N, C-alpha and C positions, 0 to 999 in steps of 0.2 A: 319485381323486388331486386334491389342491388345488394350484393353481399360484400362487406368490407372485412378483410382479414388482416389482423395485426398479430404481433408475436407475444403480447402480454395481456392478461386479463384486466390489469389495472388500466393500461392504455386503452383497451376496448371500452371500458366503463367511461373513461373521460371523453373519448371521441363520440360515443353514442349520444351524449347529451347535446352535441352540436349538429347532429343530423336529424332531419325531419322524417316524416312517414315515407316509407318506401325503401329505407335502408335497414339492414341487419348487420350488426358488428359482432364478429366472432374472433376468438384468440386461437393461435396455433400452439401456444405455450412453448415458444422457441422453435428450434429445428424439429421437423417431423421426419427427416431422413438423415442418416449418417452412415459412415463406414461400419461394418459389423465388428463386434467386440471379439468374436470367436476366431477370426482369421484376419489376415492383412487387408483383404478386401480391395486389392489393387492388382489388375492384370498387367504385370510388368512387361510381359512379352507382347502385349497388344497396346502399345503406346501409353502405358500407365493408366489405362481406363479404370476409373473407380467403380466399385459395385456398392450401391447404396441399398440400405434396408430400412424398414420402418421399425424402430425399437418398440418393444412390448408396451412401454409406458405411453407411447404416442398413438397406438392403434385405435383406441377408443376415440381420440380426438380426430384422427383421419376419417374414421367412419362418419362421425358427426358432420365434419366439414364437407365430405362428399355428398351427403344428403342435402345439405344446405346449398351446395354449388349446383346441384342438378335442378333445383327450383329457381335459381337466380338467373335473371336476364343478363346481368353483368357482374363479374367478380373483380373487385377493386383490391389490389394488393398494396397494403399500406405499412409494410415493415420499414425499419429504420433505413436512412439513406447513407449506407456505407457498404463495404464489400459483403459483410456478413448479412446485413439486411437484404441485400440484393440476392444473395444465395438462398436465404430463407424463402423469398418470393419465388425463386426458380424451382426450388424443391416442392413448393406447394403446387405449382403448375404441373410438374412431373408426376407427383404422387396422386393428385386429384384428377389428373388427365383432363385439364381444362382446355377447351378449344381456344385457339388463338384469337378468334373473333369475339370472345367473351372477356378477354383479359384487359384490364387497365392497371397501370402501375402509377401510384402517386407517392410523392415524397414531401416532407415538411420538416422544419427545424424546431418547431415548437407546437405544442398541442393546444391551440387556441382556435376559437371559432373562425377568425379571419384567415389563419394559416390553413385550416382544413378546407375552407371554401375556395381559397386560392389554389390549393393543390388539386381539388376536384375539377376545377375549371381548366387545368393544364396537365392532363394525364400524359404519360409517355409509355414507350415500350420498355420491356426488360433490357437492361444493359448486360449483354452476354460477356463483355470484356471484364466487368466487375465480378461476375459470377466465375469466370475462368481464373481470375486472380485469387479468389477465395478458394476455389477447388485446388489450385496449385499449392497454396499454403497448407491446406488440409492434407493433401497427398504427400507433400514433402515432410511434414511433421509426422505423419503416420509411418513413412518409410524409415525415418530416423528412429522414432520411438519403438517401432515394432521390431526392428533389426538390432538396434544398439542396446536397448534395455535388457533383453535376454542375455546378451553378452556380459553386461554388468552383473546380472544375477549370478551367472556362472563363475565369473572371475573375481567378483567382489562380495556382494551380498544380495539376497532376495529383497524385492520391494523397491529397488532403485529404478530410476528412469533417466533418460537423456533427451535433450531437445535442442533445436537450433538456438533459440533465444534464451531459454533457461540456463543452458550450459555456459553461454557467454556471460550472463548475469552472475552466475556462480563464480566464474573465473575472475571477474572484476572484484568480487568480495574476497576471494582467496588471495589474490595478488595484493590487495590492500592490507589484509591481515599480516601477510609476510613482510610488507613494508613496515608495519607497526612493530613486528617481532624483531626486525633487523635494526630498528631505529636506535641510535645512540644519542642520549640527551646531552646537550651542552649547557654549562652554567653561564649566565651573564647577569650583569647588574645594571640597574637604571638609577638615576639620581633626580629627585624632585626637590623643589624649594617652595616652602610655604612663606609667602611674603605679605607685607602690610603696606597699604598706601598711606599717604599723609592724612587722608580723611578717615583712616582707621578701618577701611575695608580690606578684605583678604582675597588673595588669588594664589593658585598653584601653577608653577611653571616647570617644564621638563628640560633637563640639560640636553642640548642637541648639538653643541659645538664645543670643541676644546682646542685652544691655541689656533683658532681660525679654521680648523678642519671639522667637517661634519662627522658626527659620531655614528658609526655603524651600530646596528642593533646589538651585535655580539662583541662590540669593541672592548667593553669593560668585562673581563673574563673572571675575575675573582674578587673576593672580599677585600684583600689587602690593597688592591689597586683602587677600589671604590672608596675605601677609607682615606687613602692618600689624597684623592681628588677632593673629598669632603673637607679634609683638614685645610687644604689650600683655599678652597672657595669660602670657607667659614670666615676668613679674614677680609674678604673682598667687599667693595661697595656695589650695590645692585642698582644700576641706572637704566631707565627705559631708553632704548635707542631708536625704536621704531614702533609706530602704531598704525596698523593697516586695517582698513574697513572696506568690505566689498559686498555689494548687493548681488545675489545670485537667484536664479529662477530654477525651481525644481518641478519637473513635469511628472504627471502620474504614470504608472506602469501600464502596459497593454492589458486588454481584457484577457480573461482566462482561456487557455486551451486545456485539453485533457492533462497534458504534462504539467503545465504551470499550476493548474488547480490542485493536482495531487501534491505538488511540492509545497504550495502555500498552506494547504490543509494539514499537511504533516508538520510543517514548521510552526504554524500559529495555533493549530487546534489539537495537535498530537494524533491526528487520524492516520491510519495506515492507508495505503493506496486502495486496498480492497474495500475498506470501510467508506472511504470517500466516494468511490464509484457506486457502491450500494445505495448510499444516501442520495447521490446525484440522480440515480435512476428513479428513485421514489419521487423526487421533486419534479423530474421531467415527465413522468408518466401520469402524475396527477395526485393531488391531495384534496381530501374533502374539506371544503370551506363553508360549512354551515349551509345556508339557503342557496348558495351559489353552486353547490354540488362539487364534483371532482374537477379540479383545475390544474393544468400543467403549469408549474411555476417557473421553470427555466427551459432554455433551449437545449438541443441535443448535446449530450455531454461527452461524446467521442468525436473530437474534432482537433485539427491543428491549424484552423483558420483564425485570423484576427479581425475579420470583417464584422461590422455591426450594421443592422438593417436601418433603413431610413426611418421606419416606424419607431424603432427604439431611440434613435438619435433625437427625434422630435419629442418623444415622451420624456427623455432624460433632460433635455433643455428646459422643458416646461416645469418639471419637478424642481430643478436646481433654481430657476428664477423664483418660483413660488415659495421655496423653503429656505433659500440662502440669500437671494437677492441678485440683482443684475450684475454686480461685480464678480460673482462666482460663475456666471454663465459665459459661454464662448460665443463670439460673433459668428463663427462657422465651425462645424463639427471637426473634432480631432480624429484623424484616421490613422490606422496602423497597417503596416505591411508585414506579411508573414515571411519570416526568415528561415523557418524550419525546412530542412532538406526533405524534398519529396512530399511536401504538404499537399493534401488533396482530399482528405477524407470527408470534409463537409464544407459548407459555404458560410458558416457563421461561427463566431466565438461563443463561448458559454456566457449567457447573460440572462437576466430575469425576463420572462415573457412579457411582463408589464412593468415598466420603470416606476410607475406610480404606486405599485404594491410594495410599500416599505416593509422591512422585517418586523417592525413594531406592530404593524397592522395584522400580522400573522401569528402573533404569540399564542393565541388561544387555539390554534389549529395544528401547529407543528410540534413534534417531539423535540426535546432540547437539542439533540445533535443535528436534526434536520434544520432547525432554526439557525444554529451556528453556521452551518454550511451555506444556507440561503443568504444569511447576512454577509458572509465573505464574498459570495458571487455578486450580490446586489451592490455592495459597497465598491468593489473593484470596477464593475461595469459602469456605474453612474459616475464614479470619480474620473473615468477617462474623458468625460465631457465637461469637467470643471477647470477653472482657471489654474495656471501654475501657482505653486506656493512661492512666496517671496521671502528670502532669508537674508539676514545680515550676518556675514562671517567676519570675525575680528581676530587678528593675530597681533600679539604683543611680543617684541624681542627685548630681552633684558640682558645687559652686559654685566658680568661679574668677574673681574680680573681676567684670567685666561679662558674663562668659560662664558658660554652664551646660552641663555634659557629662552624657551618660547612657551607662551600661554595662548591657547586658542579657545574661542567661544563662538556660539551661534544663537541667534534669536530669530523667531518667526515674526516677520513684519506683517505679512498677509498670509493666512493659512491656505487659501484656495482649496484644492482638493484634499489637503491634509485634514480639513474639518470633517471629512467623511471617512478617512482611512483608518483601519485598525493599526497601521504602523505609523504612529506619530513620530515626527522628528524631535529628537531630544534637544532641549534648549540648555545651553551652558552660558550663563550670564557672567560677564567680566566687569569689574569696576572701571569707571572712567579714569584714564591716566593720560598724561601728556608726555611727549618726548622730553628727555632730560630729567624727568621726575626721579627722585631717589626713593627707593623702596627699602623698608626695614625687613631684614631677614629674621623670620620667626624660627624656622627649623629647616635643616637639610636632611632629606630622608633617602638614604641608600636602600634599594630593595633588590633582593635576590630573585632571579627567575631561572627557569630551565626551559629549553626548547621542547616542544611537544610533538609527538608523532602525528601523522595524519589521522583524522578521525575515521572510525568505521563508517560505512555507508548507512545512511538512514533511507527510508523509502524515498524521500525527496531527492537526496543526492544521487541515489542509484538511478532513479528515473531520469534525472538531468544528464547523467553520464551516458546512459543508453541512448537518449535522444541526441546528444552531442555527436555520437558515433554513427547515427543513422540506423540504430538497431531497434527492431520492434516498431510498432505503430500504436496510436492512441488506445486501441482496444486490447493491446497485449501487455501493457505494463503491470497492471494489478494482478492478472492471472499468473504472470511470470513469477512475481514475488511470492504469491500464495503457494505456487507449486514447489518452489525450492524450500519453503518452510514446511510444507506437508511432507516432503520427502526426507525431512530432517537433515538436509544439507546445510541449513543455517538455523541458528537460534537467535533470539533477541536478548541483548544484554540489558543491564539495569537502566540504560538510557533509551531502550527500544531500538537500538541500532543492530545491524545485521552482522553476526559473527559466524564464521564457518565452523562446522563440526569437523571432527576427525574424518568422518566418512565423506564429507563435502570436499575436504582437501585431497583425499585419496582418489575420488572420482575425477576431480579436476586435473590432477597430475597424470592420471591414466589417459584421459582424453587429450591433454596437451602433448603428451609424448607420442601417442599412437594414432590419434584422430585429430590432427592439427586444425583442419578446416572447421570442425564442429565448434571449437572455442576461439577461433580466430576472428577478431573484431572486423577487420577489413573484408574478409570473405563473407561474413554474415551480413554486413552492410551492403555489399555488392548484390547478395541474394535478394535483399529487400528492394534494391533499386530495380532489379529485373522483374520482381513481382509488380512493382509500380508500372513498369513498361507494359506488362501483360494487361493491367487494369486500363491503361491508356490505349490499348489495341495496337501497340507498336510491334510486339513480338508474340509468338504462340507460347503456350505454357508447357507443352510436352518437351520441347528441346531443353528448356531450363531445368526440368526435372532430370532428364537423361544426362545432361552434362554433370550434374551433381552425383546422381545415383551410381553410375557405372564405376567410377574410381572408388567411391565410398564402399560399395558392396565388395569389390575385389579386395580392398584393403582389409575389410572386416573379416572376410573368409581367411585371409592369411593370418590375421592376428589370433583367430581361434586356435590355430595350431601353434603359433609362436609364443604365446603368453601363457604362463602357468599361474594359477591362483596364488601359490606360495611366493611368487615373485612380487605380487602386489600386496598380499595380506600375510606377511610372514608371521609364524607362530613362535612364541618364546616360552620356554619352560620356566614356571614360577616356583617359589618356595612353598606355595600353598598346597595342602593335601586335601584330596576329595573326601568330604565327610560321609560319602555314601559307600565308596569302595576302597579308599586308602591310596589310590593312585595319585601321581603328581598332576597338578592342574596346569593347563596351558593358557597363556595370555593371547586372546584373539581379538580381532576388531570386527564388529558387526555394524549394522545400519545405525544403531543408536550408541556407538562408541565401543571402547575396550570392555571386555568381560573375561571371566575365567571359565574355561571348559575342561572337563575331565579328559585326560590323555587316553583313557581306556574306552573312548568312543569307538564303535557304537554299542559296546556292551554296557557302558555306563553313560547316560546322557545328562549328567549333572552339570549345571552351569551356575555361576554366581556373578553378581554385580561387582564392579570395581569402583563404583562411585564413592569418593571420599566424603565422609559425613562431618559436618560441622559439630562443635560442642552442643549447640542448640538441638540439632537433629539427633545426636546421641541421647540427650535428655528426653526428647520426645519418644524415641524408640524404647527407652527404659520404662517410661510411663505406660506405653502401650503393652509391653510385656507384663507389667505388674497388673494392669487392668484385665488382661485376658489369660492369666496364668492358670485358671481353673477350667477353661473351656475345653470340652471334649468333642471329638468328631461325632456328628450325628449319623454317620454312615457305618463306622466300624468301632467306635468307642475309644479310640486312641486319643492321647492328648493332642491338642492343636498348638502350633507354635507361630509366633509372629515372624513373617518374612517380608523383605522389601523387594518389590519388583519395579518394572518400568513405570508403572502408574502409582507407585507409593506402597505403603504397608498393606499386608493382607494376612489372613490366617490360613495356614496349610497343615494338613494332617501329617503327623510325624511318622506314620506308617507308609509314607511314599517310598517306592513306587507302587506298592500293593494297593494303596488307597490314594487316589488323586483328588480328594475333596479339598476345596478351597472356599473361603468366605471373605466377603468384603468386611473391613472394619473401619471405624471412624475414630477421629481424634478425640480422646476422652476430655480434653480441655476445651473443645469447641463448644460454643453456645448451644444449648438444647432448644430444639424446635419441636414442641409437642405435636403429635399427629392430630390434625384437625378432624379426623373421622372417628378413630377408635378412642381417642383421648387418653390412651394408656401408654402407647409407645412414643418413640421420638423419630423424627425424620432425619435420615442419615444419607450421606452420599454413597452411591453404589456405581458399579461399572459393569456393563454388558458388552457383547460384541458390537453393539450399535453405538457405544459411547457412554458418557456419564449421565446418570439420572439420580433422582432423590426419591427415597421410598421409606415406608415405616419399617422400623427394626423388628416389628412383631410378625413379619412375613413368615409363613403363609397364613397366619391367623388374620392378619390385616394386609390387604393388597393395595393400599393407597400408594400411588406413585405420581411423580411429576417430572416433566422434561427439564424444568429449570428449578433453581433453589427457592423454596418457599421463604417468604419474609417473616412469617408468623402473624401477619395482619390479614384482615378480612376485606374483601372488595366492597367499597361503599355503595356500589350499584346493585350487586346481586348477593353479596354475603359469602361467595366462594373464596377460597384462599388466594392471596396475592402471591405471585412469584417474581423473581428478579428478571427484568427485561433489559434490552440494550439501552433503552432511553428512560429507565426508571421502572417502578413496579407496574405489573400488568396482571389482569385477572387470569386465573388458570382455567376458567370455563371457556370452552370453544365458542359458546353462544353469546358471550359478553364481550363488548368492545372496549371495556375500560383499559386504558394504558396502551392500546394497540394502534 
């Protein structure tokens, strides 16, 4: 018997259907060893040797894999082909104590029958250089996080963290915010003319020259200047002086890498980097396609390569010929060259595993968001092998006294790859005119504009900026953004862009002043290059760590003594009086922003939120107070009062601190969801230390609870309540597959 070990149960399920008798496929459920949580886990004095442990959650898996490995004649390690995948395979060898003569390492970029067969016929040895590069990154990040995070807790606030890539990403966001704050808007004006041809057709042209001089964007600075020009041009004759037509070819973009996929999914679909990678992982590992079983629909999604396999190029060519015609197909494949600095993570771009498998053929099997992402990947990959789009671009110059106007248009002569692309070229049709034609002025339209500050970073633009500077690698972009959100260093604005919080700015300023290397773009990029050299076997990993750690640790030790918390987090006396003891309240800044704290601490530990409420929030709070004015504490009998905390309004006993009873409350104006079990209570949102959940308000008489919000509808398959899922309603019953 041959034992195949992969890192995911979904991947295991997909692979097992391609292997015949004699193979057993098991999952390691990711890493089975890691550095300990209780201590640093690195022997700094002994060449930074890491000490790995098997986490409690992995012990059962390790026991199971050991038993299977003992019975197997050969152990085939089939984790992903990147540094982390290689490290997972190495940890399996170490933890399971697999003899070297029983080990085979296979890699593949797609989970298909052909790819698995090819991989099995070409096994290789573990690549220790890749393992060392991943170890170096893990050790480096542990040293920074384990030593710098407690410093932030002591000098700023508990619950904070720092890291090489996350701190640089945060600095970019903070620097951009300060650009926006310092930006001074300039007023400027543009002038457009609505004109009519002798055939009665209309066109709009923009003023681009005045007295023979090209107009700068900010040339017309005020309304009086714009009106003066309009008054002069209103008397002029409008004569066509030049008509220029040019045929241009527009080529398709390159196939997706991890970075470009995250950018496109964010821009076109509104997906966060984390959401994109989660969906891509599902498509890669396998989706149930009816009678076909579980099929991997795309190639490996952590890559910075632009290569496309011969197999895919042939499939795409065939699909294009059959569905669009010979004119749309290329005589020879279009190839792309990787420009990304340090690109090496994999050997293929992200593409569908089978070009013939169109998105429409998968509608019945994919969740809405899975289908959207698959369609995006499929369209981009297939479009790379389609003919260029042919466009006619037209420019019309129109003389009007001292002014010159220009109208531009574009028409698609042959769509080529645009026939498949989600980003269609806009057509702007212009009427046919000839040189020396006189046009009739319908209206001159002066329009006021103001220069705009640079936009905040979106997931897409932040990933692009990190990639441009050579910071991070394909596997790190999504976790980096997720981490700075989780730490409350950034929040998303109304456009889902990343805005730094007060605490994010404070941490960035502290690091920039006292730990420059941690937030320095060039230093972080150089570190990535050195990790790449470790992966290529050019240098050893221990000297890389030593060169960083020794000056970093020395500086950190000095800063513990030199920096006082009050220098970073100054306290300011407010006019507010503590409602518990009558002392003055202090304005402090915590992890979640400014708050009021009693100056009589530690005798009085009263704190208050400083969040300003909108009129709508004030009305909502009044409604809550009215709805709960008669509620008494079920522990001491005192009246309960509505308070507002970090997670919204709640009921607190007025006998605090003698009685610390609190209760969740719900919005009285929220739609009622009757409890599907007791039929008497309503399902309300509650919060525990594990997060938000929904439960019957008749607890403890009724203990009905759900992890997601019930929709109020019943499952059509089993009759249990439906709850909200990421891709639509799903059944709340664990045994029912509806919507999952």
